[in-house]
C-alpha positions as CSV (number, residue, x, y, z in Angstrom):
1,M,-20.1,1.6,15.6
2,S,-18.8,3.3,12.5
3,E,-19.9,6.9,12.1
4,Q,-22.3,7.2,9.3
5,K,-22.6,10.1,6.9
6,N,-26.2,10.9,8.1
7,G,-25.4,10.5,11.8
8,P,-25.2,7.5,14.1
9,S,-27.7,4.8,13.2
10,T,-27.5,3.0,16.6
11,T,-25.9,3.5,19.9
12,S,-22.5,1.8,19.9
13,R,-21.3,-0.4,22.5
14,R,-18.6,2.1,23.5
15,T,-21.1,5.0,23.6
16,F,-23.1,2.9,26.0
17,I,-20.1,2.3,28.2
18,K,-19.1,6.0,28.0
19,Y,-22.6,7.4,29.0
20,G,-24.1,4.5,30.8
21,A,-21.3,4.7,33.4
22,V,-22.0,8.4,34.0
23,A,-25.7,7.8,34.5
24,S,-25.1,5.2,37.2
25,S,-22.0,6.6,38.7
26,F,-23.2,5.8,42.3
27,F,-22.2,2.2,41.5
28,I,-19.0,2.2,39.5
29,V,-16.5,-0.5,40.0
30,P,-13.1,0.2,38.4
31,R,-12.7,-2.2,35.4
32,H,-9.2,-3.3,36.5
33,V,-10.9,-4.7,39.7
34,L,-13.2,-6.8,37.6
35,G,-10.8,-8.0,34.9
36,G,-7.2,-7.2,36.0
37,V,-4.6,-4.9,34.6
38,G,-4.9,-4.4,30.8
39,Y,-8.5,-6.0,30.8
40,T,-10.8,-4.7,28.0
41,A,-14.4,-5.3,28.6
42,P,-16.2,-7.3,25.8
43,S,-18.6,-4.3,25.3
44,D,-15.6,-2.1,24.6
45,Q,-13.9,-4.4,22.2
46,L,-13.7,-3.7,18.4
47,N,-15.1,-6.5,16.3
48,L,-12.5,-7.3,13.6
49,A,-12.5,-9.3,10.5
50,A,-9.8,-10.2,8.0
51,I,-10.2,-10.4,4.2
52,G,-7.1,-12.5,3.4
53,A,-6.1,-14.5,6.4
54,G,-2.7,-16.0,5.3
55,G,0.6,-14.6,4.6
56,K,0.7,-10.9,5.3
57,G,-2.9,-11.0,6.3
58,A,-2.1,-13.3,9.3
59,S,0.2,-10.7,10.9
60,D,-2.1,-7.8,10.0
61,I,-5.1,-9.3,11.8
62,R,-2.9,-10.6,14.6
63,N,-1.4,-7.1,15.1
64,A,-4.9,-5.5,14.9
65,S,-6.1,-7.7,17.6
66,V,-3.4,-6.2,20.0
67,K,-2.7,-9.5,21.8
68,G,-6.3,-10.3,22.3
69,R,-7.4,-6.8,23.4
70,E,-9.8,-6.7,20.4
71,R,-12.1,-9.4,19.2
72,V,-11.7,-11.3,15.8
73,V,-15.1,-12.4,14.7
74,A,-14.6,-13.5,11.1
75,L,-11.9,-14.6,8.7
76,C,-12.2,-14.7,4.9
77,D,-9.9,-16.5,2.6
78,V,-10.1,-18.3,-0.8
79,D,-8.0,-21.2,0.6
80,F,-7.9,-22.1,4.3
81,S,-5.7,-25.0,3.7
82,G,-2.6,-22.8,3.1
83,S,-1.0,-20.2,5.4
84,A,-4.4,-18.9,6.4
85,S,-4.8,-22.1,8.6
86,A,-2.6,-20.4,11.2
87,S,-5.1,-17.6,11.6
88,V,-7.9,-20.2,12.1
89,K,-5.8,-21.8,14.9
90,E,-5.1,-18.4,16.5
91,F,-8.8,-17.2,16.3
92,P,-10.8,-20.4,16.8
93,K,-14.1,-18.5,17.5
94,A,-14.0,-16.5,14.2
95,K,-16.6,-17.6,11.5
96,L,-15.0,-18.6,8.2
97,Y,-16.0,-17.4,4.8
98,A,-14.7,-17.6,1.2
99,D,-16.5,-14.7,-0.3
100,Y,-15.9,-11.3,1.5
101,R,-19.2,-10.0,0.1
102,E,-21.1,-12.7,1.9
103,M,-19.1,-12.2,5.1
104,I,-19.9,-8.4,5.2
105,E,-23.6,-8.8,4.3
106,K,-24.2,-11.7,6.7
107,Q,-22.2,-10.8,9.7
108,K,-23.6,-7.5,11.0
109,D,-21.3,-7.2,14.1
110,I,-18.2,-6.5,12.1
111,D,-16.8,-3.0,12.9
112,A,-13.5,-2.9,11.1
113,I,-11.7,-5.1,8.5
114,T,-8.1,-5.8,7.4
115,I,-7.6,-6.4,3.7
116,S,-4.5,-8.3,2.8
117,T,-5.2,-9.8,-0.6
118,P,-3.6,-9.6,-4.1
119,D,-3.5,-6.1,-5.3
120,H,-6.3,-6.3,-7.7
121,V,-8.9,-7.2,-5.0
122,H,-7.8,-4.3,-2.7
123,G,-10.2,-1.6,-4.2
124,P,-13.2,-3.7,-4.7
125,A,-13.0,-5.2,-1.2
126,A,-12.4,-1.9,0.5
127,A,-15.1,-0.2,-1.5
128,F,-17.6,-2.8,-0.6
129,A,-16.7,-2.6,3.1
130,M,-16.8,1.2,3.4
131,E,-20.1,1.6,1.5
132,R,-21.4,-0.4,4.6
133,G,-19.7,1.7,7.2
134,K,-16.8,-0.5,8.0
135,H,-13.4,0.9,8.9
136,V,-10.6,-0.6,6.8
137,Y,-6.9,-1.3,6.9
138,V,-5.7,-2.1,3.4
139,Q,-2.4,-3.5,2.4
140,K,-0.2,-1.6,0.0
141,P,-0.6,-0.6,-2.6
142,M,-3.9,0.9,-1.5
143,T,-5.4,0.1,-4.9
144,H,-4.5,-1.7,-8.2
145,N,-5.0,1.5,-10.3
146,I,-5.2,5.4,-9.9
147,R,-9.0,5.6,-10.5
148,E,-9.6,3.3,-7.5
149,A,-7.2,5.2,-5.3
150,R,-9.1,8.5,-6.0
151,L,-12.5,6.8,-5.4
152,L,-11.5,5.2,-2.1
153,T,-10.1,8.4,-0.8
154,E,-13.5,10.2,-1.5
155,M,-15.5,7.3,-0.3
156,A,-13.7,7.3,3.1
157,R,-14.6,10.9,3.6
158,K,-18.1,10.5,2.5
159,N,-18.8,7.5,4.8
160,K,-16.7,8.8,7.7
161,V,-14.8,5.7,8.2
162,V,-11.3,5.3,9.6
163,T,-8.7,4.1,7.1
164,Q,-5.0,3.1,7.2
165,M,-2.8,1.7,4.3
166,G,-0.4,-1.1,5.2
167,N,2.9,0.7,4.6
168,Q,4.0,0.2,8.2
169,G,7.3,2.1,7.8
170,A,5.3,5.2,7.7
171,S,4.9,4.7,11.5
172,N,8.6,4.2,12.0
173,P,9.7,7.0,14.5
174,L,13.1,7.2,12.6
175,L,11.2,9.0,9.9
176,G,11.1,12.0,12.1
177,M,14.9,12.4,11.6
178,V,14.5,12.7,7.9
179,Q,11.7,15.2,8.4
180,K,13.8,17.3,10.8
181,W,16.8,17.5,8.3
182,V,14.5,18.4,5.5
183,D,12.6,21.1,7.6
184,S,15.8,22.5,9.1
185,G,17.2,23.3,5.7
186,S,20.3,21.3,6.2
187,L,20.4,20.2,2.6
188,G,19.8,23.6,1.1
189,K,17.7,23.5,-2.0
190,I,16.5,20.1,-2.7
191,S,16.1,19.2,-6.5
192,K,16.5,15.4,-6.8
193,V,15.3,12.2,-5.3
194,Q,16.7,8.8,-6.3
195,I,14.8,5.5,-5.3
196,W,15.8,1.9,-6.2
197,T,15.0,-1.6,-5.3
198,N,16.2,-5.2,-5.9
199,R,12.6,-6.2,-6.7
200,P,11.3,-8.1,-8.5
201,V,12.3,-11.1,-6.4
202,W,9.7,-13.2,-8.2
203,P,9.4,-14.2,-11.9
204,Q,8.2,-11.5,-14.3
205,G,8.9,-10.3,-17.6
206,Y,8.3,-13.6,-19.4
207,A,5.5,-15.5,-21.0
208,M,2.3,-16.0,-19.0
209,P,2.0,-19.5,-17.4
210,K,-0.4,-21.8,-19.3
211,P,-3.7,-22.7,-17.6
212,D,-4.0,-26.3,-16.2
213,E,-7.1,-27.2,-14.2
214,T,-5.6,-30.5,-13.3
215,K,-3.2,-28.7,-10.9
216,K,-5.7,-26.7,-9.0
217,P,-5.5,-27.1,-5.3
218,K,-8.7,-28.8,-4.2
219,D,-9.4,-26.2,-1.4
220,L,-8.7,-23.2,-3.6
221,N,-11.7,-21.2,-4.7
222,W,-10.2,-20.0,-8.0
223,D,-13.2,-18.0,-9.2
224,L,-13.1,-15.9,-6.0
225,W,-9.4,-15.5,-6.2
226,L,-9.8,-14.0,-9.8
227,G,-12.3,-11.5,-8.3
228,P,-12.6,-8.5,-10.6
229,A,-10.1,-9.9,-13.1
230,E,-11.4,-11.4,-16.4
231,Y,-12.2,-15.2,-16.0
232,M,-9.5,-17.7,-17.1
233,P,-9.0,-21.4,-16.2
234,Y,-6.7,-22.2,-13.2
235,T,-3.2,-21.1,-14.0
236,P,-0.3,-22.6,-11.8
237,N,2.4,-20.3,-10.4
238,L,0.1,-17.3,-9.8
239,H,-1.4,-18.1,-6.5
240,P,-0.3,-17.5,-3.7
241,F,2.6,-15.2,-4.7
242,N,3.7,-14.9,-8.3
243,W,0.6,-12.9,-9.3
244,R,2.7,-9.7,-8.5
245,G,4.3,-9.8,-12.0
246,W,1.0,-9.8,-14.0
247,W,-1.0,-6.6,-14.6
248,N,-4.4,-8.3,-14.2
249,Y,-3.6,-9.0,-10.5
250,G,-0.5,-7.3,-9.4
251,T,1.4,-4.0,-9.7
252,G,4.9,-5.2,-10.1
253,A,8.0,-3.9,-8.2
254,L,6.5,-0.5,-7.8
255,G,3.3,-1.8,-6.2
256,D,5.3,-4.2,-3.8
257,V,7.8,-1.8,-2.3
258,G,7.1,1.7,-3.9
259,C,4.7,2.6,-1.2
260,H,7.4,2.0,1.3
261,L,10.3,3.8,-0.4
262,I,8.5,6.6,-2.2
263,D,6.6,7.4,1.0
264,I,9.8,8.8,2.5
265,P,10.3,11.7,0.0
266,F,6.7,12.1,-0.8
267,R,5.9,12.8,2.9
268,T,9.0,14.7,4.1
269,L,9.0,16.9,1.0
270,G,5.1,17.4,1.0
271,L,4.8,16.4,-2.5
272,K,1.5,16.3,-4.5
273,Y,0.6,14.8,-7.8
274,P,3.4,14.6,-10.3
275,T,3.3,16.8,-13.4
276,D,4.7,14.1,-15.8
277,A,6.0,10.7,-16.1
278,E,8.3,8.8,-18.4
279,C,10.0,5.3,-18.4
280,S,12.2,2.8,-20.1
281,V,12.2,-1.0,-19.5
282,G,14.5,-3.9,-19.6
283,S,15.6,-5.5,-22.8
284,V,13.3,-8.6,-22.6
285,Y,10.5,-6.1,-23.7
286,S,12.6,-4.6,-26.6
287,Q,12.7,-8.0,-28.2
288,M,9.1,-7.5,-29.5
289,W,9.0,-10.3,-31.9
290,T,10.1,-13.0,-29.5
291,A,7.9,-15.5,-27.6
292,D,8.9,-13.7,-24.3
293,Y,7.1,-10.5,-25.2
294,N,3.9,-10.3,-23.2
295,P,2.3,-6.8,-22.6
296,E,0.2,-8.3,-19.8
297,G,3.2,-8.9,-17.7
298,C,5.5,-6.4,-15.8
299,P,9.0,-5.9,-17.2
300,A,12.0,-7.6,-15.5
301,S,13.4,-4.1,-14.9
302,S,12.4,-0.5,-15.5
303,F,13.5,3.1,-14.9
304,I,10.9,5.8,-14.2
305,T,11.2,9.6,-14.0
306,L,8.6,11.8,-12.3
307,H,8.5,15.5,-11.8
308,F,6.9,17.5,-9.1
309,G,6.1,21.2,-8.6
310,A,7.4,23.2,-5.6
311,T,5.6,22.8,-2.3
312,D,5.7,24.4,1.1
313,K,8.5,22.1,2.2
314,S,10.2,21.9,-1.1
315,K,10.7,25.4,-2.6
316,S,12.0,24.1,-6.0
317,P,10.7,21.6,-8.4
318,I,11.8,18.0,-7.7
319,E,12.9,15.2,-10.1
320,M,12.4,11.8,-8.7
321,T,13.8,8.7,-10.4
322,W,12.9,5.0,-9.6
323,S,14.8,2.0,-10.8
324,D,14.0,-1.6,-10.2
325,G,15.4,-5.0,-11.2
326,G,18.5,-4.4,-9.1
327,I,19.7,-1.3,-11.0
328,R,20.8,1.4,-8.5
329,P,22.2,5.0,-8.9
330,S,25.9,5.7,-8.9
331,H,27.5,6.1,-5.4
332,P,27.4,9.9,-4.5
333,E,30.9,11.3,-4.2
334,I,30.2,12.8,-0.7
335,I,29.3,9.4,0.8
336,P,32.4,7.3,1.6
337,A,32.9,4.4,-0.9
338,D,32.8,1.8,1.8
339,H,29.3,3.0,3.1
340,D,26.2,1.3,1.9
341,I,23.7,3.7,0.4
342,G,20.1,3.0,1.4
343,G,19.8,-0.5,2.8
344,A,22.2,-3.2,3.5
345,Q,24.4,-3.9,0.5
346,S,22.6,-1.0,-1.1
347,A,19.9,-3.3,-2.4
348,N,17.1,-0.9,-1.7
349,G,17.2,2.8,-0.8
350,V,16.4,6.5,-1.0
351,L,18.7,9.4,-1.7
352,I,17.3,12.9,-1.0
353,I,19.8,15.3,-2.8
354,G,20.3,18.9,-2.0
355,E,22.8,21.6,-2.9
356,K,24.5,21.1,0.5
357,G,24.2,17.4,1.0
358,I,22.4,14.1,0.9
359,I,20.1,12.1,3.0
360,S,20.5,8.3,2.6
361,T,17.9,6.1,4.0
362,N,15.8,3.0,3.7
363,I,13.8,3.1,7.0
364,N,10.7,1.6,5.4
365,D,12.1,-1.7,4.3
366,S,11.7,-4.9,6.2
367,S,15.1,-4.4,7.7
368,P,15.2,-0.8,8.8
369,M,18.4,1.1,8.4
370,M,19.4,4.2,10.3
371,P,18.8,7.4,8.2
372,K,22.1,9.2,7.5
373,L,22.9,12.8,6.7
374,Y,26.1,13.6,4.7
375,L,26.9,17.3,4.1
376,S,29.5,18.7,1.6
377,D,31.6,20.2,4.4
378,G,32.2,16.8,5.9
379,T,29.6,16.9,8.6
380,T,27.6,13.8,9.2
381,E,24.7,12.7,11.3
382,F,23.4,9.2,11.8
383,G,20.3,7.9,13.4
384,P,20.2,4.9,15.6
385,E,20.4,1.5,14.0
386,T,16.9,0.5,15.2
387,P,13.9,2.6,16.2
388,D,13.0,2.8,19.9
389,T,9.9,0.8,19.9
390,T,9.0,-2.9,20.8
391,E,5.5,-2.8,19.1
392,P,5.1,-5.0,16.0
393,E,5.4,-2.9,12.7
394,Y,5.8,0.2,14.9
395,G,2.1,0.0,16.2
396,H,0.9,0.7,12.6
397,Q,-2.3,-1.6,13.0
398,R,-2.8,-0.9,16.7
399,K,-2.9,2.8,16.1
400,W,-5.6,2.2,13.4
401,V,-7.6,0.2,15.8
402,D,-7.4,2.8,18.5
403,A,-8.5,5.4,15.9
404,C,-11.5,3.3,14.9
405,K,-12.6,3.3,18.5
406,A,-12.0,7.0,18.9
407,G,-14.0,7.9,15.7
408,F,-13.6,9.6,12.4
409,N,-13.2,13.1,13.7
410,S,-10.8,12.1,16.6
411,P,-7.2,13.3,17.0
412,E,-6.3,9.6,16.8
413,H,-7.5,9.4,13.3
414,K,-5.9,12.7,12.3
415,A,-2.5,11.3,13.7
416,L,-2.6,8.2,11.5
417,T,0.4,8.2,9.2
418,S,-1.4,6.6,6.3
419,S,-5.0,7.3,6.3
420,F,-6.5,7.5,2.9
421,D,-6.3,11.3,2.8
422,Y,-2.5,10.8,2.6
423,A,-2.2,7.4,1.2
424,G,-4.5,7.9,-1.7
425,P,-2.4,10.8,-3.5
426,M,0.8,8.9,-2.6
427,T,-0.5,5.6,-4.1
428,E,-1.6,7.5,-7.2
429,T,2.0,8.7,-7.6
430,V,3.4,5.2,-7.2
431,L,0.9,3.9,-9.8
432,M,1.9,6.7,-12.2
433,G,5.1,4.7,-12.7
434,N,3.1,1.7,-13.9
435,L,0.9,3.8,-16.1
436,A,4.1,5.0,-17.8
437,I,5.4,1.4,-18.1
438,R,2.1,0.2,-19.6
439,S,1.8,3.1,-22.0
440,Y,5.4,2.5,-23.1
441,M,4.3,-1.0,-24.2
442,L,1.3,-0.1,-26.2
443,R,1.6,-1.1,-30.0
444,R,-0.5,-0.2,-33.1
445,D,-0.8,-1.4,-36.6
446,N,1.4,0.3,-39.0
447,A,0.9,0.7,-42.9
448,K,2.2,-2.8,-43.5
449,G,-0.2,-4.4,-41.1
450,Q,2.5,-5.1,-38.5
451,K,2.5,-4.3,-34.8
452,E,4.8,-1.4,-33.8
453,F,5.5,0.6,-30.7
454,Y,4.2,4.1,-30.4
455,G,7.6,5.0,-29.1
456,R,8.7,6.4,-25.8
457,K,6.7,9.4,-24.6
458,K,6.9,11.8,-21.8
459,L,3.4,11.6,-20.3
460,L,1.9,15.0,-19.2
461,W,-0.3,14.4,-16.2
462,D,-3.3,16.4,-15.1
463,G,-3.5,15.1,-11.5
464,E,-6.6,16.8,-10.5
465,N,-8.6,15.3,-13.5
466,M,-6.6,12.0,-13.6
467,K,-5.8,12.4,-17.3
468,I,-2.9,12.1,-19.5
469,T,-3.2,15.2,-21.7
470,N,-0.8,14.4,-24.5
471,F,-1.4,10.6,-25.3
472,E,-5.0,9.6,-25.1
473,E,-4.4,5.9,-25.5
474,A,-2.5,5.9,-22.2
475,N,-5.7,6.9,-20.3
476,Q,-7.0,3.3,-20.6
477,F,-4.6,2.4,-17.8
478,V,-5.9,5.0,-15.3
479,G,-8.6,2.4,-14.4
480,R,-9.4,-1.1,-15.4
481,T,-12.3,-3.3,-16.7
482,Y,-14.1,-5.3,-14.0
483,R,-15.8,-8.6,-14.3
484,K,-19.6,-8.4,-13.5
485,G,-20.3,-8.3,-9.7
486,W,-16.9,-6.9,-8.8
487,Q,-17.1,-3.3,-10.0
488,V,-15.9,-0.3,-8.1
């Protein structure tokens, strides 16, 4: 069913329906007569599988099934006793697997796969699937590191598979209002973007939990959960959620919500790769001689600055700042003091700042807020409180499924809001913030044999070649080291 780079290998079920019906047109019976309104013939259904069937994975595969319109044939999870059990009940005919590699190799009828695992498995799982001609929907961030994002973007084109990243807010129709205001020139010259979040809302910035094999859940396949990360004995308080705060598995606050919030200005301003990045981090990391210091963990808070060159939509260079850990920018003077900026209680948000006014929004968070335009002359324009759609997550998964059925070169694929052609460069930008954080934490031996920081550096980025040009040690974080059998 997937289009292969060397041409179709077999006639798809849908191709048979399309051309077989024409060949026998003298005996066509309308499908709705056979199966009722909304009926989809089994031969015209997409065969779906899920890698990660619990938590967000449960809603991803449910939404991709489009209320039973498509067929879920397989589920993969390292522990079906937890939240993944709901998917087993919902799709009782699906075959169950612990190892996605076994699932994809054994079950040849799979057409498309949702991937909703911890961040460190996104890249290896998507690569394994795409190499075998499977369409993929991958949760945000698209990958764990910049190198993986570039490779997956190129691999999707090479293998002609339909892709979508799970930043569902990109399909929110309210994003069109922000685009209209930018394109109309309402703000005048735009030079600054400020983004902030209350994340992390999980523990990070402290000492790594200690391994304890006696506490391992009996149904958890810990080795498969580790995947590409180096082996370590079972460690409590990582699975199923707190992995986000550790670099071996997660990507911190940026990886969790950056692909939602940064997407807004990246898309509407037509941004490309940043030209540089620098950061500072919360005080727990400045206490380098305390037991709390752990360079393998994400900081409790950080402040990132990225710069971008001019684009077709942004005629001047842009400075973008990101802050997490609950630190937000000052309230702009032209926005009334009693108005929230960004989301409710200003916990998360985006400000796009121009010479004539400001756009305040947070439309990609789990609780969408109307976009708001404030101009210096007192003019305001607010969008509706909620978008005009009843589809789960704005139809983000359904649109991907429709594009899978239409094919790689279809208008449906080109209309996707986060296919890898877009999501890849945007994810690389998000992960540049993490590269800056990890580089900031690097230490070296000084003349006294003590560990010392290199010091804060502004990292100059050659985006086309994925390379820091002024601090070679930082380039180790462009990719990662993989455990044998899990390489990308």
